[in-house]
C-alpha positions as CSV (number, residue, x, y, z in Angstrom):
1,M,-16.2,20.5,-3.8
2,I,-17.0,17.4,-1.8
3,P,-14.2,16.0,0.4
4,V,-14.2,12.2,0.6
5,F,-12.2,10.7,3.4
6,I,-10.9,7.2,3.1
7,I,-10.4,6.1,6.7
8,S,-9.2,3.0,8.5
9,N,-8.2,2.2,12.1
10,R,-5.2,0.1,11.1
11,A,-2.2,0.4,8.9
12,F,-1.9,-1.4,5.4
13,T,-5.6,-1.8,4.8
14,G,-5.2,-0.5,1.1
15,K,-6.3,3.0,1.7
16,N,-4.0,4.6,-0.9
17,L,-4.6,1.9,-3.6
18,F,-8.4,2.2,-3.2
19,A,-8.2,6.0,-3.2
20,L,-6.2,5.9,-6.4
21,G,-8.5,3.5,-8.0
22,L,-11.6,5.5,-7.0
23,A,-9.9,8.8,-8.3
24,M,-9.0,7.2,-11.6
25,T,-12.5,5.8,-12.1
26,L,-14.2,9.1,-11.2
27,K,-11.8,10.9,-13.6
28,E,-12.8,8.5,-16.4
29,K,-16.5,9.4,-15.7
30,G,-15.6,13.0,-16.4
31,Y,-15.3,14.4,-12.8
32,N,-12.6,16.8,-11.7
33,V,-10.9,14.9,-9.0
34,G,-8.2,15.9,-6.5
35,Y,-6.2,14.0,-4.0
36,M,-4.5,14.7,-0.7
37,R,-2.7,13.0,2.1
38,P,-2.7,15.4,5.2
39,L,-0.3,13.4,7.3
40,G,2.5,11.7,5.3
41,R,4.7,8.9,6.7
42,I,7.0,8.1,3.8
43,P,9.4,11.0,3.4
44,F,10.4,11.9,-0.1
45,K,12.8,14.8,-0.8
46,K,12.2,17.0,-3.8
47,G,14.5,20.0,-3.9
48,Q,14.7,21.4,-0.4
49,E,11.2,20.3,0.6
50,V,10.0,16.9,2.0
51,Y,6.8,15.3,0.8
52,D,5.0,11.9,1.1
53,E,6.3,9.5,-1.5
54,E,2.9,7.8,-2.2
55,A,1.3,11.2,-2.5
56,F,4.0,12.1,-5.1
57,F,3.3,8.9,-7.1
58,I,-0.4,9.4,-7.0
59,K,-0.1,13.0,-8.2
60,E,1.9,11.7,-11.2
61,M,-0.6,8.9,-11.9
62,L,-3.6,11.2,-11.8
63,G,-1.9,13.9,-13.9
64,L,-2.7,16.5,-11.2
65,E,-1.4,20.0,-11.7
66,D,-1.7,21.0,-8.0
67,P,1.7,21.7,-6.4
68,L,3.0,19.0,-4.0
69,N,2.6,21.2,-0.9
70,I,-1.2,21.1,-1.6
71,I,-1.3,17.4,-2.1
72,S,1.1,16.6,0.7
73,P,1.1,19.5,3.2
74,F,2.8,17.7,6.1
75,V,5.1,14.8,6.5
76,F,6.0,13.4,10.0
77,T,9.8,13.0,10.1
78,Y,12.5,13.0,12.9
79,E,13.1,16.6,12.1
80,T,9.5,17.7,12.5
81,Q,9.2,15.6,15.6
82,Y,12.2,17.4,17.1
83,R,10.9,20.8,16.2
84,L,7.5,20.1,17.6
85,L,8.7,18.7,20.9
86,N,10.9,21.8,21.3
87,G,7.8,24.0,21.1
88,E,8.1,25.3,17.6
89,D,4.8,26.3,16.0
90,L,4.8,24.7,12.5
91,R,1.2,25.8,11.7
92,I,0.4,22.3,10.6
93,K,-3.4,22.4,11.0
94,E,-3.5,25.7,9.2
95,K,-1.5,24.4,6.3
96,V,-3.6,21.3,5.9
97,K,-6.8,23.4,6.0
98,E,-5.4,25.9,3.5
99,A,-4.4,22.9,1.2
100,I,-7.9,21.6,1.3
101,S,-9.4,25.0,0.6
102,E,-7.0,25.4,-2.4
103,Q,-8.8,22.6,-4.1
104,N,-12.3,24.1,-4.0
105,N,-12.4,23.9,-7.9
106,K,-12.6,20.1,-7.8
107,D,-15.8,18.0,-7.9
108,F,-14.3,15.5,-5.4
109,L,-11.3,15.7,-3.2
110,I,-10.1,12.3,-2.1
111,I,-8.4,12.6,1.3
112,V,-6.6,9.6,2.6
113,G,-6.4,9.2,6.4
114,A,-3.4,8.2,8.5
115,N,-2.6,4.8,9.8
116,N,-5.4,5.0,12.4
117,I,-8.2,7.5,13.2
118,F,-6.2,9.1,16.1
119,E,-2.9,9.7,14.3
120,G,-2.4,13.5,14.2
121,Y,-4.9,14.2,17.0
122,C,-2.4,16.4,18.9
123,L,-1.9,18.4,15.8
124,G,-5.6,18.7,15.0
125,I,-5.3,16.8,11.8
126,D,-6.7,13.4,12.7
127,A,-9.3,12.1,10.4
128,I,-12.3,12.6,12.5
129,N,-11.5,16.3,13.3
130,L,-10.8,17.0,9.6
131,V,-14.1,15.4,8.6
132,K,-16.0,17.7,11.1
133,D,-14.0,20.8,10.0
134,T,-14.6,20.2,6.2
135,K,-18.1,18.6,6.5
136,G,-16.6,15.8,4.3
137,K,-18.0,12.3,3.6
138,V,-16.4,9.1,5.0
139,I,-15.8,5.7,3.6
140,A,-14.3,3.2,6.0
141,I,-11.9,0.6,4.6
142,Q,-10.8,-2.5,6.4
143,H,-8.9,-5.6,5.4
144,W,-10.6,-8.9,6.4
145,D,-8.7,-11.0,8.9
146,S,-11.6,-12.1,11.1
147,E,-15.1,-10.9,12.2
148,F,-13.3,-8.4,14.5
149,A,-12.6,-6.4,11.3
150,M,-16.3,-5.2,11.6
151,D,-15.6,-3.5,14.9
152,D,-13.3,-0.9,13.3
153,I,-16.0,-0.1,10.6
154,F,-18.8,0.2,13.2
155,G,-16.5,2.4,15.4
156,I,-15.7,4.7,12.5
157,K,-19.4,4.9,11.6
158,D,-20.3,6.0,15.1
159,L,-17.5,8.6,15.3
160,S,-18.3,10.0,11.8
161,G,-22.0,10.3,12.4
162,E,-24.0,11.5,9.5
163,R,-20.9,12.0,7.4
164,F,-20.5,8.3,7.1
165,I,-21.6,6.9,3.7
166,G,-20.3,3.3,3.6
167,A,-17.6,0.7,3.9
168,V,-15.2,-1.3,1.7
169,I,-14.0,-4.7,2.9
170,N,-10.6,-5.3,1.4
171,K,-8.1,-8.2,1.1
172,V,-10.7,-11.0,1.6
173,P,-9.0,-14.4,1.2
174,V,-10.6,-16.3,-1.7
175,E,-11.9,-19.1,0.5
176,Q,-13.7,-16.6,2.8
177,Y,-15.2,-14.5,0.1
178,H,-18.5,-16.3,-0.1
179,H,-18.9,-16.1,3.7
180,V,-18.2,-12.4,3.7
181,K,-20.6,-11.7,0.9
182,E,-23.4,-13.9,2.0
183,K,-23.2,-13.6,5.8
184,V,-21.1,-10.7,6.9
185,V,-22.5,-8.0,4.4
186,P,-26.2,-8.7,5.2
187,F,-25.3,-8.5,8.9
188,M,-23.6,-5.2,8.5
189,E,-26.3,-3.7,6.2
190,G,-29.0,-4.8,8.6
191,R,-27.2,-2.5,11.2
192,G,-27.0,0.5,9.0
193,I,-23.7,0.1,7.2
194,K,-23.8,0.0,3.3
195,V,-21.0,-2.1,2.0
196,L,-19.9,-0.4,-1.2
197,G,-17.3,-2.9,-2.2
198,I,-15.7,-6.3,-1.4
199,F,-12.2,-6.8,-2.7
200,K,-10.6,-10.2,-2.8
201,K,-7.0,-10.6,-1.7
202,D,-4.8,-10.0,-4.7
203,K,-1.3,-11.3,-5.1
204,I,-0.2,-8.6,-7.5
205,L,-1.3,-5.7,-5.2
206,E,0.5,-7.3,-2.3
207,A,3.6,-8.2,-4.2
208,V,6.8,-6.2,-3.9
209,T,9.5,-5.5,-6.5
210,V,12.9,-7.1,-6.5
211,R,14.3,-3.6,-6.1
212,R,12.4,-3.0,-2.8
213,L,13.6,-6.3,-1.4
214,M,17.2,-5.3,-2.3
215,E,16.8,-2.0,-0.5
216,A,15.3,-3.6,2.6
217,I,18.4,-5.8,3.2
218,N,20.9,-3.3,1.9
219,G,21.8,-5.8,-0.8
220,G,24.3,-5.6,-3.6
221,L,23.3,-6.5,-7.1
222,V,25.4,-9.1,-9.0
223,C,23.5,-9.2,-12.3
224,C,20.3,-8.5,-14.2
225,E,19.6,-4.8,-13.3
226,D,16.9,-4.7,-16.0
227,K,14.8,-7.1,-13.9
228,L,14.7,-5.2,-10.6
229,D,11.1,-4.1,-11.2
230,E,9.7,-7.6,-11.5
231,F,7.1,-8.5,-8.8
232,V,7.9,-11.0,-6.1
233,E,4.8,-12.7,-4.7
234,N,6.4,-15.2,-2.3
235,L,9.5,-15.8,-0.2
236,S,11.1,-19.2,0.0
237,I,14.0,-20.2,2.2
238,G,16.4,-22.7,0.7
239,A,17.7,-24.7,3.6
240,M,17.0,-28.3,2.7
241,D,18.6,-30.9,0.5
242,P,18.3,-30.3,-3.3
243,E,15.8,-33.2,-3.9
244,T,13.4,-31.8,-1.4
245,A,14.0,-28.2,-2.6
246,L,12.9,-29.0,-6.1
247,S,9.5,-30.3,-5.2
248,Y,9.1,-27.4,-2.7
249,F,10.1,-24.7,-5.2
250,L,7.9,-26.1,-7.9
251,R,4.8,-25.4,-5.8
252,I,5.6,-21.7,-5.3
253,P,5.4,-19.3,-8.1
254,N,7.1,-15.9,-8.6
255,K,9.2,-16.2,-5.6
256,A,12.5,-14.8,-4.1
257,V,14.7,-17.7,-2.9
258,I,16.8,-16.8,0.2
259,T,19.7,-19.1,0.9
260,G,23.3,-19.1,2.1
261,I,25.9,-18.0,-0.5
262,H,27.7,-21.3,-0.2
263,R,24.5,-23.3,-1.2
264,T,25.2,-23.4,-4.9
265,D,23.2,-26.7,-5.1
266,I,20.0,-24.9,-3.9
267,Q,20.7,-21.9,-6.1
268,L,20.9,-24.0,-9.2
269,V,17.7,-25.9,-8.4
270,A,15.8,-22.7,-7.6
271,M,16.6,-21.3,-11.1
272,E,14.9,-24.3,-12.7
273,T,11.6,-23.1,-11.2
274,S,9.6,-19.9,-11.1
275,T,12.1,-17.7,-9.4
276,K,12.2,-13.9,-9.6
277,C,15.5,-13.5,-7.8
278,L,18.1,-15.2,-5.6
279,I,19.0,-13.5,-2.4
280,L,22.3,-14.9,-1.0
281,T,23.3,-14.3,2.6
282,G,26.5,-14.5,4.6
283,G,29.0,-13.4,2.1
284,M,29.8,-11.6,-1.2
285,H,31.5,-14.0,-3.6
286,V,29.0,-15.8,-5.9
287,S,29.8,-18.9,-7.9
288,E,30.6,-18.0,-11.6
289,T,28.5,-20.9,-12.7
290,V,25.5,-19.6,-10.8
291,T,26.0,-16.1,-12.1
292,G,26.3,-17.3,-15.7
293,I,23.0,-19.2,-15.5
294,A,21.3,-16.3,-13.7
295,R,22.4,-13.9,-16.5
296,A,21.1,-16.3,-19.2
297,K,17.7,-16.7,-17.5
298,G,17.3,-13.1,-16.4
299,I,17.2,-13.8,-12.7
300,P,18.8,-11.1,-10.5
301,I,21.2,-12.2,-7.8
302,I,21.4,-10.0,-4.7
303,V,24.0,-10.5,-2.0
304,T,23.9,-9.3,1.5
305,A,26.2,-9.5,4.6
306,L,23.0,-10.1,6.7
307,D,22.3,-13.6,8.1
308,T,19.3,-15.5,6.6
309,F,17.1,-15.0,9.6
310,T,17.6,-11.1,9.6
311,A,17.1,-10.9,5.9
312,V,13.9,-12.8,5.9
313,D,12.6,-10.9,8.8
314,R,13.2,-7.6,6.9
315,M,11.6,-8.8,3.7
316,E,8.6,-10.4,5.4
317,K,7.7,-7.0,6.9
318,L,7.3,-5.7,3.3
319,M,5.1,-8.5,2.0
320,G,1.4,-7.7,1.9
321,K,2.1,-4.1,2.8
322,A,2.1,-2.6,-0.5
323,V,3.6,0.9,-1.0
324,I,2.4,2.3,-4.3
325,R,5.4,2.9,-6.6
326,E,4.4,0.8,-9.6
327,K,2.0,1.7,-12.5
328,N,0.9,-2.0,-12.8
329,K,-0.6,-1.8,-9.2
330,A,-2.3,1.5,-9.9
331,M,-4.0,0.0,-13.0
332,K,-5.0,-3.1,-11.1
333,A,-6.6,-0.9,-8.3
334,K,-8.5,1.0,-10.9
335,D,-9.8,-2.2,-12.5
336,L,-10.9,-3.5,-9.0
337,V,-12.8,-0.3,-8.3
338,S,-14.4,-0.2,-11.7
339,T,-15.7,-3.8,-11.4
340,E,-16.2,-4.4,-7.6
341,F,-17.2,-1.0,-6.2
342,D,-20.7,0.3,-6.3
343,L,-20.0,3.6,-7.9
344,E,-23.6,4.6,-8.6
345,E,-24.5,4.1,-4.9
346,F,-21.4,6.0,-3.9
347,L,-22.4,9.0,-6.1
348,R,-25.9,8.9,-4.7
349,R,-24.8,8.8,-1.1
350,V,-22.0,11.3,-1.4
351,K,-24.2,13.9,-3.0
352,Q,-26.9,13.7,-0.3
């Protein structure tokens, strides 16, 4: 079994999506592949036990028979924090190492690191320590926001030493793709870092569902429950006059429109354009006319007692920070890895 660690030094770089896409691609090639998240951060209760929610979803997507306590051996919660600070020995490192050894029958074990390379250091389950303990291989993944993104990759390479096999540059804006491919990649490869994949920024992978937006603002649903799993790619605030709003809304596809519950004029205009849902702030009573049109067009209406500023702030924190809950995203990730990732070079390097 070859442990393959997917590591980044920042949150929301696409580690889990890439790991899932890589695992699905390897399985398609006939390899026996496992998955593991040693340090979970999104608690999900199943029975009396708590696991990582994304790890649970990936287990289901990959059809893994391994029990959840092997795939997600430790989740950091308020309860575990309290117990640790009170001196209780939770045997976390031992449980993680046991979970890894339980998957010795696999060809590859894809292990996703925490939000950064030092998370879990006090517990002995940070990425670099686990790489050393398991003699695993390392792929660094970083999203492209500037040339400083290279610093994280070079740092991970130095800390990983001979276990480092390459890098993936993720979420590259379309207008910067040529620059990254023609200038940045040769620069990095000239200094010993093999770039195994360059992935463009993808609206679908960064989109969130209407359901997740509703959860974020503690919203109430007025209509169209069957549309809650539609993807929202953009947020638009409706605070202008209707004429200006129409030209503005026409330029923004697949959006959630946030406006005051009293602005029926904006609500009606928004529904004439590519709108995935209406989010109405500051009250609970929705116009019957608006509700009727929304039902006819299949546009969910969500109401929240929050003010517009607070609602927008909560939703913006979700956008571009994809949590894997949707099969469509998983299949998109697999397609990206199949077409934009150098699998042959990965296999050559990982087996050295």
